[in-house]
Every structure is written in C-alpha cells, then in structure tokens.
N, C-alpha and C positions, 0 to 999 in steps of 0.2 A: 174753940172745938173743933166747931165744924169747919173749918178753912184748914184745920189742920191734918182734916176724916180725908176730905174734900181733895186736898194738894198729894195725898200719901197714893191715893186709888187715880190722882192724875197719872205720876212715877211710875203708880203697877203700869198702869195701859199704854206707856212710854215706853216701857224695858216690854213690856210683851209687843207691838208694835214692831216696836227699834231686831225683838227677836227674830218674828216671822219674816223681814226682812234677810237676811239675816241668811235665814235658812232659804226664803227662795231665791237670792242671789247663787246662793252657792248651790239649789236644783237644778240654776241657769248657763253654770260654767262647768257642771258638770258631763263628762265623755266618758267615754268607750273604748281598747283601740284590742286587737288580736291580732295577734305572730301566729302561725302558723305552715302545712305547709298543705301541701294541695287535698293530699286525702283526709288531714286533721279539719283539714275548715269542709270539706263535704263533710263528715262524718258528723260532723257540728250544726249543719243546714245553714254555714253560712256563704258558701256559696256552691255554687247546680251547674255543672256544666256535662259532656256527653263529648259521644263518636262526634265531628266534624264543626261543635257544637263553641260558639265562643264563651266562655266561664262569665257568670253572668254573678252578682251579690244579690243575696239574696234580700227585699227587703222590709222584713219582717218576720217573724216565725222560726227564730235563732234563737240559738242555745245563751240565754243573756250568762249564765253562769262560766262560760266560755271569757267570757269580755273581760278585760282589764277598767278598773272606775278608774278616771282619772282628772283633776280638775285645769282643762285646762286655757287657765289665765296661768297656772307654773308647769307646764307640758308643754316642755321647750326643741325635749328633744328625745327617742326614742332606743335603746339600747338593739338591733336585732337578732343580734348573734347568727349570722348566718355572711356565709361568702353573696349571697343571690341574694334581691328583695326585687319584690315589685309593690306596689299600693295598686290596688284593689277598686278603693273605696272612690265616691266623688270625690278628691279635692283637691283644689284649681296648682296646678302642675308649680307656676311661679310662686306658688306659696310652704313652698319645701325645700329638700334637696339631700338625698339621700346619697353617704359622706364615708369613704373608710375608714375604717379605725383601726388598725395592725390589719389582719386577715382577714374580719370584720363591715359592718357593713352598720352604719345607722342611722336615723333617721329624722334629718336639724328642720323645726318648723321655721321657717324663716319669717312668718305675718301671719300673729297664732289669730286676728280676725277672721284675716280670707281665707288661711287654712278650715276653720271651724264652720263659714259660714251656712257652707249648702248640706250638711252630715257632724252630729254628736258624735258618729262613726263610726271607725281609720278601721279598712281589713288589710294587713298586708301580708301576702304571702312569698315564707321563704324558701327554699329548695337545701 
C-alpha cells in the first residue's frame, strides 16, 4: 500500500513539474507587437518624438494593453494593413522583411531566433 501511495505522489509531482515547465516555456516564448500611426504610438506612450528630434521607442512605461500578445515560435507573418510601414524597435534588419501583399505590406520574420533576440516587443509605424 505504501508503494502505491508513494507512486501516486511521485506521479502528481511529476505532472506538476511538467505543467510548470510548460508554463515557463510559454512565458519565455511570449512576445508583443503593436502596429500604429505615429500619432497612435505617441498617445499610448510607445514612442517619443518632437520637433527636430529623432523618434525614440520608449523602453518602459508604455501602455501594454495596446500591444498584441503572441507566441514567437509560431508568429512568422504580421499583416500591416498599410501602404507604408517602418519597424521602429530594435530587431536585426536581416532577420525580417517587409513585403507587398496586394496593396498593403506584410512583415515576414525570416529568422525567428535572431529577430526576437534583442527584444520581445515589436513596434511598427504605419501611415
């Protein structure tokens, strides 16, 4: 009886460890992206700009609810629904491309690991 009880306890602990491992893996692969006009991005405190100043992506204190949450393991394309688009966040230029799909643009992630290595937040300005 004690062996059956011990076996059941070990199984419960193993399942809990697997669940925690899966939760952590999902958390590590969570990314966020936002697509907006310059005005929208400024209103949500994602970028900062001014007269004769370069546009700067804020490092923190932005409105996280404005971002779309995704899984970086499966996110390979993002429709931008705009004729013009520019990536403002720090992502290696050779890890993605912006391609025309009909009359709009789509961001295509060519190298997932390289693309997300600097930041889990993607900011795209559209017009």
